[in-house]
MIRO-360846 format. One record per residue (C-alpha): z negated, y negated, x negated. Coordinates in steps of 0.2 Angstrom, whole numbers, always signed. Example, Ala and Ser with C-alpha at 12.3 -4.5 7.8 and 13.67 -1.06 7.14 Angstrom:
VODO     w     v     u
VODO   -39   +22   -62
VODO   -36    +5   -68
//
This chain:
VODO     w     v     u
VODO  -605  -468  -558
VODO  -592  -473  -546
VODO  -579  -460  -542
VODO  -566  -472  -547
VODO  -570  -470  -565
VODO  -570  -451  -565
VODO  -557  -441  -576
VODO  -545  -431  -565
VODO  -528  -422  -567
VODO  -512  -422  -558
VODO  -504  -406  -563
VODO  -505  -407  -583
VODO  -508  -425  -583
VODO  -526  -431  -587
VODO  -530  -448  -580
VODO  -545  -458  -586
VODO  -549  -465  -569
VODO  -543  -464  -551
VODO  -534  -482  -551
VODO  -515  -482  -550
VODO  -503  -496  -552
VODO  -492  -494  -537
VODO  -473  -496  -541
VODO  -466  -514  -539
VODO  -450  -522  -543
VODO  -454  -533  -557
VODO  -438  -542  -561
VODO  -439  -538  -580
VODO  -422  -529  -582
VODO  -406  -537  -587
VODO  -390  -539  -576
VODO  -384  -522  -581
VODO  -400  -513  -577
VODO  -406  -511  -595
VODO  -424  -513  -602
VODO  -427  -530  -610
VODO  -440  -537  -622
VODO  -449  -545  -607
VODO  -450  -528  -599
VODO  -458  -520  -614
VODO  -471  -534  -615
VODO  -474  -533  -596
VODO  -478  -514  -597
VODO  -487  -516  -614
VODO  -500  -527  -606
VODO  -503  -515  -591
VODO  -505  -501  -604
VODO  -519  -510  -612
VODO  -529  -513  -596
VODO  -537  -496  -592
VODO  -527  -492  -577
VODO  -527  -473  -574
VODO  -508  -472  -571
VODO  -494  -485  -571
VODO  -479  -482  -560
VODO  -464  -492  -564
VODO  -454  -503  -553
VODO  -440  -493  -544
VODO  -427  -486  -556
VODO  -410  -483  -548
VODO  -402  -466  -552
VODO  -384  -471  -548
VODO  -375  -487  -550
VODO  -372  -489  -531
VODO  -391  -487  -528
VODO  -396  -504  -534
VODO  -404  -516  -523
VODO  -411  -531  -532
VODO  -406  -542  -548
VODO  -415  -537  -564
VODO  -419  -520  -557
VODO  -420  -507  -571
VODO  -408  -492  -570
VODO  -410  -474  -575
VODO  -392  -468  -572
VODO  -385  -466  -590
VODO  -390  -457  -605
VODO  -388  -473  -615
VODO  -402  -480  -606
VODO  -415  -468  -613
VODO  -418  -478  -629
VODO  -423  -493  -618
VODO  -434  -483  -607
VODO  -443  -475  -622
VODO  -448  -492  -627
VODO  -457  -494  -611
VODO  -467  -478  -613
VODO  -471  -481  -631
VODO  -477  -499  -626
VODO  -489  -491  -613
VODO  -495  -477  -624
VODO  -499  -488  -639
VODO  -513  -496  -627
VODO  -519  -479  -621
VODO  -510  -480  -604
VODO  -500  -467  -594
VODO  -484  -471  -586
VODO  -473  -463  -573
VODO  -455  -468  -568
VODO  -451  -471  -550
VODO  -434  -465  -545
VODO  -424  -472  -531
VODO  -407  -474  -523
VODO  -407  -489  -511
VODO  -394  -480  -499
VODO  -389  -492  -485
VODO  -401  -505  -493
VODO  -390  -506  -509
VODO  -384  -524  -513
VODO  -364  -524  -512
VODO  -364  -540  -523
VODO  -372  -529  -537
VODO  -361  -514  -536
VODO  -347  -510  -547
VODO  -329  -513  -541
VODO  -324  -499  -530
VODO  -342  -492  -527
VODO  -347  -489  -509
VODO  -364  -490  -500
VODO  -370  -473  -496
VODO  -381  -468  -482
VODO  -385  -452  -471
VODO  -375  -460  -457
VODO  -364  -475  -455
VODO  -377  -486  -447
VODO  -378  -504  -452
VODO  -393  -509  -463
VODO  -406  -518  -452
VODO  -409  -531  -465
VODO  -392  -535  -472
VODO  -381  -529  -458
VODO  -370  -520  -471
VODO  -362  -504  -464
VODO  -363  -490  -476
VODO  -352  -474  -477
VODO  -359  -458  -471
VODO  -361  -447  -486
VODO  -351  -431  -488
VODO  -358  -415  -494
VODO  -350  -417  -511
VODO  -358  -435  -512
VODO  -375  -427  -507
VODO  -374  -414  -521
VODO  -369  -428  -533
VODO  -384  -438  -529
VODO  -396  -423  -530
VODO  -389  -420  -548
VODO  -391  -439  -552
VODO  -410  -438  -547
VODO  -412  -422  -558
VODO  -403  -431  -573
VODO  -414  -446  -571
VODO  -430  -436  -571
VODO  -424  -426  -586
VODO  -420  -443  -595
VODO  -438  -449  -590
VODO  -445  -434  -598
VODO  -435  -436  -614
VODO  -440  -454  -614
VODO  -458  -450  -615
VODO  -464  -454  -597
VODO  -479  -444  -591
VODO  -472  -440  -574
VODO  -459  -446  -561
VODO  -462  -452  -543
VODO  -448  -450  -530
VODO  -447  -466  -519
VODO  -446  -459  -501
VODO  -453  -474  -492
VODO  -448  -492  -486
VODO  -431  -488  -479
VODO  -423  -482  -495
VODO  -411  -467  -495
VODO  -424  -453  -496
VODO  -433  -461  -481
VODO  -416  -464  -472
VODO  -413  -446  -472
VODO  -430  -442  -465
VODO  -429  -456  -452
VODO  -421  -451  -435
VODO  -416  -469  -433
VODO  -406  -469  -448
VODO  -400  -451  -449
VODO  -388  -446  -435
VODO  -379  -432  -444
VODO  -373  -417  -435
VODO  -373  -405  -450
VODO  -387  -396  -459
VODO  -395  -413  -465
VODO  -398  -420  -448
VODO  -406  -416  -432
VODO  -424  -409  -431
VODO  -436  -413  -445
VODO  -433  -397  -455
VODO  -415  -402  -457
VODO  -418  -420  -460
VODO  -430  -414  -474
VODO  -417  -404  -482
VODO  -410  -417  -494
VODO  -427  -422  -500
VODO  -431  -403  -503
VODO  -415  -401  -513
VODO  -419  -416  -523
VODO  -437  -410  -527
VODO  -430  -393  -532
VODO  -417  -400  -543
VODO  -430  -412  -551
VODO  -442  -398  -554
VODO  -428  -387  -562
VODO  -424  -402  -574
VODO  -442  -406  -580
VODO  -450  -389  -580
VODO  -466  -382  -572
VODO  -479  -393  -581
VODO  -472  -411  -578
VODO  -479  -420  -564
VODO  -468  -425  -549
VODO  -476  -437  -537
VODO  -468  -445  -521
VODO  -471  -461  -512
VODO  -469  -457  -493
VODO  -469  -467  -477
VODO  -483  -461  -466
VODO  -475  -472  -452
VODO  -458  -481  -452
VODO  -465  -494  -439
VODO  -447  -495  -433
VODO  -441  -490  -415
VODO  -435  -472  -417
VODO  -440  -470  -435
VODO  -451  -458  -444
VODO  -468  -457  -435
VODO  -485  -449  -442
VODO  -483  -432  -434
VODO  -466  -429  -442
VODO  -472  -437  -458
VODO  -486  -425  -460
VODO  -474  -411  -457
VODO  -464  -418  -472
VODO  -480  -418  -482
VODO  -483  -400  -478
VODO  -466  -395  -483
VODO  -467  -405  -500
VODO  -484  -396  -503
VODO  -476  -380  -501
VODO  -461  -385  -512
VODO  -473  -390  -526
VODO  -475  -409  -525
VODO  -490  -414  -536
VODO  -496  -430  -527
VODO  -492  -440  -512
VODO  -494  -459  -511
VODO  -494  -464  -493
VODO  -486  -480  -488
VODO  -477  -486  -472
VODO  -465  -499  -465
VODO  -449  -507  -472
VODO  -438  -522  -470
VODO  -435  -516  -452
VODO  -453  -516  -447
VODO  -462  -531  -438
VODO  -468  -543  -452
VODO  -486  -539  -449
VODO  -483  -520  -451
VODO  -472  -521  -467
VODO  -477  -513  -484
VODO  -483  -529  -492
VODO  -493  -539  -480
VODO  -501  -557  -482
VODO  -518  -563  -475
VODO  -529  -551  -484
VODO  -545  -562  -483
VODO  -559  -549  -482
VODO  -563  -531  -483
VODO  -559  -528  -465
VODO  -541  -533  -470
VODO  -540  -521  -484
VODO  -533  -503  -486
VODO  -522  -505  -471
VODO  -513  -488  -474
VODO  -529  -479  -477
VODO  -530  -471  -459
VODO  -512  -464  -462
VODO  -518  -457  -479
VODO  -533  -449  -471
VODO  -521  -439  -460
VODO  -512  -433  -475
VODO  -528  -429  -484
VODO  -533  -418  -469
VODO  -516  -409  -468
VODO  -512  -404  -486
VODO  -521  -398  -501
VODO  -512  -410  -513
VODO  -519  -426  -521
VODO  -517  -441  -509
VODO  -515  -459  -515
VODO  -518  -473  -503
VODO  -511  -490  -505
VODO  -510  -506  -495
VODO  -520  -522  -498
VODO  -534  -515  -508
VODO  -544  -529  -516
VODO  -562  -524  -518
VODO  -572  -510  -528
VODO  -582  -507  -512
VODO  -567  -503  -502
VODO  -561  -491  -516
VODO  -578  -482  -517
VODO  -578  -480  -498
VODO  -560  -473  -498
VODO  -564  -460  -512
VODO  -582  -455  -506
VODO  -577  -454  -488
VODO  -563  -441  -492
VODO  -549  -452  -486
VODO  -539  -452  -502
VODO  -540  -445  -520
VODO  -533  -461  -529
VODO  -532  -480  -525
VODO  -516  -489  -529
VODO  -514  -507  -530
VODO  -500  -519  -537
VODO  -502  -537  -533
VODO  -520  -538  -539
VODO  -513  -532  -556
VODO  -501  -546  -557
VODO  -514  -559  -557
VODO  -527  -548  -566
VODO  -520  -534  -576
VODO  -537  -531  -583
VODO  -545  -529  -566
VODO  -551  -510  -569
VODO  -559  -515  -585
VODO  -568  -529  -577
VODO  -575  -518  -563
VODO  -579  -504  -576
VODO  -589  -517  -586
VODO  -600  -522  -571
VODO  -591  -537  -565
VODO  -587  -531  -548
VODO  -581  -547  -539
VODO  -566  -544  -527
VODO  -549  -546  -535
VODO  -543  -564  -537
VODO  -526  -560  -528
VODO  -524  -570  -512
VODO  -510  -560  -506
VODO  -498  -575  -505
VODO  -483  -565  -511
VODO  -478  -579  -522
VODO  -477  -568  -537
VODO  -460  -562  -533
VODO  -452  -579  -535
VODO  -451  -579  -554
VODO  -444  -561  -553
VODO  -429  -567  -544
VODO  -426  -580  -558
VODO  -425  -566  -571
VODO  -441  -570  -580
VODO  -452  -557  -572
VODO  -465  -557  -558
VODO  -480  -568  -561
VODO  -495  -575  -551
VODO  -490  -591  -541
VODO  -508  -596  -541
VODO  -510  -594  -560
VODO  -493  -604  -562
VODO  -500  -618  -551
VODO  -517  -618  -561
VODO  -508  -620  -577
VODO  -498  -635  -570
VODO  -514  -644  -565
VODO  -523  -641  -582
//
């Protein structure tokens, strides 16, 4: 039997296979960041499809940490009831679900912020995508945000999530603190990598204190920023070692951001054959060699053979995908049934168009096929 279909554990969480739905903004919230009926339906379908672990789209932990319209929030206790609807919908179908927690930092969208809110970042460096200049966070604001992450994690536990994932990749705030290109602080949170790690370490410690010893805490971490002066692999591996020492339960290795060259970003087009797949696997393999923590690899995985090669070759412990599940939520069940053809996703990125309209992401090819039927 393929290693993909083995049962495994991440801390106390038993998973029926090694397939993970990687977190993706899905455009299924409302304009206040609350869970909607379409969000419940969206995750219910994923929960029925035999995916080992579903990681939600990024949930912002403070109101000034939002980036996109229709992004679900996790910053107030009143949101717990809606978040519980998501977990219940997934659990009914036998699935497991983790909440991804984020603060966008300099990448926050000022048009979506409340009146008087500021854009926060480790340093007052304009965001390379929007050119908006954030304010440099004070120590008090850093502590406020540490507490916000802990509160969101506890809320997730109370809402029935099976774990949480900290988003420390793709140019968001945790990644900004780690990046020497984004973090120019002269205090205890800036400078050499041990100091740039301090904020993330404090977040992890606070989250662990909020959820207890048994609840899984994962992280999505850039193995390479692909930005001049940004976080590079040697320092990223050092971060992973510190995370392992501090009790992280699994590391999903990604790379790039909006500041990266287009062909080195997190969500790439042009995945035509197996040679184009698993473009972050070499980075993941470095982490796998460096730490004794489960490693998740992501990035353009489309075929069962690629997954089997990654797992049997010791490059990673889990294989994460997102766009293939947008077109084929049942992909893992199809592979398990012996229908092992490559995922139908053509990596066009047209799936995000409907998310921006507030009706949730959906496969562009499937939409076009329906129009021609």
